C-alpha positions as CSV (number, residue, x, y, z in Angstrom):
1,X,8.0,-12.0,2.6
2,X,5.1,-11.3,5.0
3,X,4.8,-7.8,3.6
4,X,4.2,-9.2,0.1
5,X,1.7,-11.7,1.6
6,X,-0.2,-8.8,3.3
7,X,-0.4,-6.8,0.0
8,X,-1.5,-9.9,-1.8
9,X,-4.2,-10.6,0.6
10,X,-5.3,-6.9,0.4
11,X,-5.5,-7.1,-3.4
12,X,-7.4,-10.4,-3.2
13,X,-10.0,-8.8,-0.8
14,X,-10.3,-5.8,-3.2
15,X,-10.9,-8.2,-6.1
16,X,-13.6,-10.1,-4.2
17,X,-15.3,-6.9,-3.3
18,X,-15.3,-5.8,-6.9
19,X,-16.7,-9.1,-8.0
20,X,-19.5,-8.9,-5.4
21,X,-20.5,-5.4,-6.2
22,X,-19.6,-5.7,-10.0
23,X,-17.7,-2.5,-10.2
24,X,-16.0,-1.8,-13.5
25,X,-12.7,-3.4,-14.2
26,X,-11.2,0.0,-15.1
27,X,-11.6,1.1,-11.5
28,X,-10.2,-2.2,-10.3
29,X,-7.2,-1.7,-12.5
30,X,-6.6,1.8,-11.1
31,X,-6.7,0.5,-7.5
32,X,-4.4,-2.4,-8.3
33,X,-1.9,0.1,-9.9
34,X,-2.2,2.4,-6.9
35,X,-1.6,-0.6,-4.6
36,X,1.4,-1.9,-6.5
37,X,3.1,1.6,-6.9
38,X,2.4,2.4,-3.2
39,X,3.9,-1.0,-2.1
40,X,7.0,-0.5,-4.3
41,X,7.4,3.0,-2.9
42,X,7.0,1.8,0.7
43,X,9.6,-1.0,0.2
44,X,12.0,1.5,-1.4
45,X,11.6,4.0,1.4
46,X,12.3,1.2,4.0
47,X,15.4,0.0,2.1
48,X,16.9,3.5,1.6
49,X,15.6,4.9,4.8
50,X,17.2,2.0,6.7
51,X,20.6,3.5,6.0
52,X,19.5,6.7,7.6
53,X,17.4,5.3,10.5
54,X,14.0,6.1,9.0
55,X,11.7,3.3,8.2
56,X,7.9,3.1,7.9
57,X,5.9,0.4,9.8
58,X,4.2,-2.2,7.6
59,X,1.0,-3.1,9.3
60,X,-2.5,-3.9,8.1
61,X,-3.5,-0.2,8.6
62,X,-0.5,1.2,6.5
63,X,-1.1,-1.5,3.9
64,X,-4.7,-0.4,3.6
65,X,-3.8,3.3,3.3
66,X,-1.1,2.5,0.7
67,X,-3.4,0.1,-1.2
68,X,-6.2,2.7,-1.4
69,X,-4.2,5.9,-2.0
70,X,-1.0,4.6,-3.6
71,X,2.0,6.9,-3.5
72,X,0.2,9.7,-1.8
73,X,-0.7,7.3,1.0
74,X,3.0,6.5,1.5
75,X,3.6,10.3,1.7
76,X,0.8,10.6,4.4
77,X,2.3,7.7,6.4
78,X,5.8,9.1,6.1
79,X,4.7,12.5,7.3
80,X,2.7,10.8,10.2
81,X,5.8,8.8,11.3
82,X,8.1,11.7,10.9
83,X,5.9,14.1,13.0
84,X,5.3,11.5,15.7
């Protein structure tokens, strides 16, 4: 549940930043889509990876990376965790 709250807060912060700087809604939509797809991928990797002993940490940093980059951000975090 806290993971969803963190993603929600991240999306709210992005929305406020877009309102302040008046960026186009098209860009906001793409970032929200990236964030949602990345969050779903991160959750699925943690669910499936739990059976194999591989999970990804869900922190403010990983949420930010996933929120900005989407699914490629999850791949970067997975590679980072796997190599460390």
